[in-house]
C-alpha positions as CSV (number, residue, x, y, z in Angstrom):
1,M,8.3,156.5,76.8
2,I,7.0,153.0,77.5
3,I,4.2,152.1,75.0
4,G,2.0,149.1,75.7
5,I,0.2,147.6,72.7
6,L,-2.8,145.4,73.4
7,G,-3.1,142.9,70.6
8,G,0.4,143.8,69.5
9,T,1.0,140.6,67.6
10,G,-1.4,141.6,64.8
11,K,-0.3,143.4,61.7
12,E,-1.2,146.9,62.7
13,G,0.0,146.5,66.3
14,S,3.4,144.9,65.4
15,G,3.9,147.5,62.6
16,L,3.4,150.4,65.0
17,A,5.6,148.6,67.6
18,Y,8.4,148.4,65.1
19,R,8.2,152.1,64.1
20,W,8.1,153.2,67.8
21,A,10.9,151.0,68.8
22,L,13.0,152.2,65.8
23,S,12.5,155.8,67.1
24,G,13.8,155.0,70.6
25,H,10.7,154.1,72.6
26,T,10.5,151.0,74.7
27,V,7.6,148.9,73.5
28,V,5.6,146.2,75.3
29,I,3.4,144.1,73.1
30,G,0.6,142.3,74.8
31,S,-1.6,139.3,73.9
32,R,-4.1,136.9,75.5
33,D,-1.2,134.4,75.0
34,A,2.0,135.7,76.6
35,A,4.1,133.2,74.8
36,K,2.8,134.4,71.4
37,A,3.6,137.9,72.4
38,A,7.1,136.9,73.4
39,A,7.6,135.3,70.1
40,G,6.3,138.4,68.3
41,A,8.7,140.6,70.3
42,A,11.6,138.3,69.4
43,E,10.8,138.7,65.7
44,L,10.7,142.5,66.0
45,N,13.9,142.7,68.0
46,A,15.6,140.6,65.2
47,L,14.1,143.1,62.6
48,L,15.6,145.9,64.7
49,G,19.1,144.4,64.4
50,G,19.2,142.7,67.7
51,K,18.3,145.7,69.8
52,A,16.0,144.3,72.5
53,T,13.7,147.3,72.9
54,V,10.5,145.3,72.5
55,R,9.1,142.9,75.1
56,G,6.2,140.5,74.8
57,T,3.9,139.7,77.7
58,S,0.2,139.4,78.6
59,N,-2.3,142.2,77.9
60,P,-2.7,143.2,81.6
61,D,1.1,143.5,81.9
62,A,1.3,145.6,78.8
63,A,-1.4,147.9,80.2
64,L,1.0,149.0,82.9
65,S,2.9,151.1,80.3
66,D,2.9,154.9,80.2
67,V,0.6,155.0,77.1
68,V,-1.6,152.1,76.0
69,V,-2.6,151.3,72.4
70,L,-5.5,149.1,71.6
71,T,-5.1,147.3,68.2
72,V,-7.4,144.3,68.5
73,P,-10.3,143.5,66.1
74,F,-13.6,145.2,66.8
75,A,-15.1,142.0,68.2
76,A,-12.5,142.0,71.0
77,Q,-12.4,145.7,71.6
78,L,-14.6,146.2,74.6
79,A,-13.7,142.9,76.4
80,T,-10.0,143.6,76.0
81,A,-10.2,147.1,77.3
82,E,-12.4,146.2,80.2
83,S,-10.1,143.4,81.2
84,V,-7.3,145.9,81.9
85,V,-9.3,148.9,83.0
86,A,-7.9,148.8,86.5
87,H,-4.5,149.8,84.9
88,L,-5.8,152.6,82.7
89,A,-7.0,155.2,85.2
90,G,-5.4,158.6,84.3
91,K,-3.7,157.2,81.2
92,I,-4.1,157.7,77.5
93,L,-5.7,154.8,75.7
94,V,-5.1,155.1,71.9
95,D,-7.9,153.1,70.2
96,V,-7.2,152.0,66.6
97,T,-10.4,150.0,66.4
98,V,-12.5,149.9,63.2
99,P,-15.9,148.3,63.3
100,L,-15.5,146.0,60.4
101,A,-17.9,143.2,59.8
102,P,-16.3,140.3,57.8
103,P,-16.6,139.3,55.1
104,K,-18.0,142.7,53.9
105,V,-15.1,144.8,55.3
106,D,-15.4,147.2,52.4
107,R,-18.9,148.3,53.6
108,V,-19.2,151.0,56.3
109,Q,-20.5,149.5,59.6
110,L,-21.5,151.8,62.5
111,P,-22.7,149.7,65.4
112,N,-25.9,151.3,66.9
113,G,-25.2,154.2,64.5
114,E,-22.3,155.6,66.5
115,S,-18.6,155.6,66.7
116,A,-17.1,152.4,68.2
117,V,-14.5,154.5,70.0
118,V,-17.1,156.8,71.6
119,A,-18.9,153.7,72.9
120,L,-15.6,152.5,74.4
121,Q,-15.0,155.8,76.2
122,R,-18.5,155.7,77.7
123,A,-17.9,152.1,78.9
124,L,-14.5,152.9,80.5
125,G,-15.5,156.2,82.1
126,Q,-13.9,159.6,82.0
127,Q,-10.9,158.4,84.2
128,V,-9.4,157.0,80.9
129,K,-8.4,159.4,78.2
130,V,-9.5,157.6,75.1
131,V,-8.0,159.0,71.8
132,S,-8.8,157.7,68.4
133,A,-6.0,157.4,65.8
134,F,-4.3,155.3,63.1
135,Q,-7.5,153.7,61.7
136,N,-6.7,154.7,58.2
137,V,-3.0,153.6,58.1
138,S,-2.4,150.4,56.3
139,A,0.0,148.0,58.0
140,T,1.5,147.0,54.7
141,H,4.6,149.3,54.8
142,L,5.0,149.9,58.5
143,K,7.8,147.3,59.0
144,I,9.9,148.8,56.2
145,A,12.4,151.1,57.8
146,G,12.6,154.5,56.1
147,H,9.5,153.8,53.9
148,A,7.3,157.0,53.7
149,V,3.8,155.9,54.5
150,D,1.5,157.9,52.2
151,C,-1.3,158.4,54.6
152,D,-2.1,161.1,57.2
153,V,-3.3,160.3,60.8
154,L,-6.5,161.8,62.1
155,V,-6.4,162.2,65.9
156,C,-9.7,162.6,67.7
157,G,-10.2,163.0,71.4
158,D,-11.9,165.1,74.0
159,D,-8.7,165.9,75.9
160,A,-6.5,168.3,73.8
161,D,-3.3,167.4,75.7
162,A,-3.9,163.7,75.1
163,R,-4.4,164.4,71.4
164,E,-1.1,166.3,71.4
165,T,0.7,163.3,72.9
166,V,-0.7,161.0,70.3
167,I,0.2,163.4,67.5
168,G,3.8,163.3,68.8
169,L,3.7,159.5,68.7
170,A,2.5,159.5,65.1
171,H,5.4,161.8,64.2
172,D,7.8,159.4,66.0
173,A,6.4,156.6,63.8
174,G,7.2,158.7,60.7
175,L,3.6,159.8,60.0
176,R,1.9,163.1,59.5
177,A,-0.9,163.7,62.0
178,W,-3.6,166.3,62.6
179,H,-5.8,167.4,65.4
180,A,-9.2,166.3,64.0
181,G,-11.4,167.4,66.9
182,V,-13.4,165.7,69.6
183,L,-13.8,162.0,70.0
184,A,-17.2,162.0,68.3
185,N,-15.5,162.9,65.0
186,S,-13.8,159.5,65.1
187,I,-16.9,158.1,63.4
188,A,-15.5,159.6,60.1
189,S,-12.1,158.0,60.6
190,E,-13.7,154.6,61.4
191,A,-16.0,154.8,58.3
192,L,-13.2,155.9,56.0
193,T,-11.3,152.6,56.6
194,S,-14.0,150.6,54.8
195,V,-13.9,153.2,52.0
196,L,-10.1,152.7,51.6
197,I,-10.5,149.0,51.6
198,A,-13.0,149.3,48.8
199,I,-10.5,151.5,46.9
200,N,-7.7,148.9,47.5
201,K,-9.9,146.1,46.1
202,R,-11.1,148.1,43.1
203,Y,-7.6,149.4,42.1
204,K,-5.7,146.3,43.2
205,V,-3.4,148.1,45.7
206,A,-2.4,147.2,49.2
207,G,-2.3,150.5,51.0
208,S,-4.4,153.5,49.8
209,G,-4.4,156.4,52.2
210,L,-5.7,159.9,52.7
211,R,-4.0,163.3,52.8
212,I,-5.1,166.6,54.3
213,T,-4.6,169.4,51.9
214,G,-4.9,173.2,52.0
215,V,-3.2,173.7,55.3
216,P,0.1,175.7,55.0
217,G,3.3,173.9,56.2
218,T,3.3,170.7,58.1
219,P,1.2,169.8,61.1
220,A,3.0,170.8,64.3
221,K,3.1,168.8,67.5
């Protein structure tokens, strides 16, 4: 699969890019600055031992991929997605956005009292299959090959098949993932990020996470 990551030069985007490239996917990281994306891709390919499976380019070019992942800050979420919407029709757009409001990032923020991902789906229209995932996964350990990230992924979306695809991608990145219901449920995942940041600050850790318990076995694709 070819995975395009908008804002892929950031910590979360580049961490996911590394994990997916390591598992055999072709990854295209995008940026408003194509040269910056190319430099980021070169760093990842070096980290991968010289295997050139990551390419850096502009956001519109990255949006031509099979699946597109949005990893930009909340302030750039809507503008970035709308700038490439012509390339998203019929595709899955995985939104990792969390509505943080610096400097108080450890305080839950819900713009207009709703999920930021739900608002994005409404703006893009139903021709784009928006799926919410990866908001609660700290980027701290993603670039360490073989490191078990101690955090589950909650996957929300109105299209069950699209959720299934994203759960598979989470597994490819070495993460446990769960069907967490419709896109509206993403409001909980988004809010939990600020809670985890508050825990990180209080207990002086870099990557607290969450685990789903009480379900027999491991989550299946």
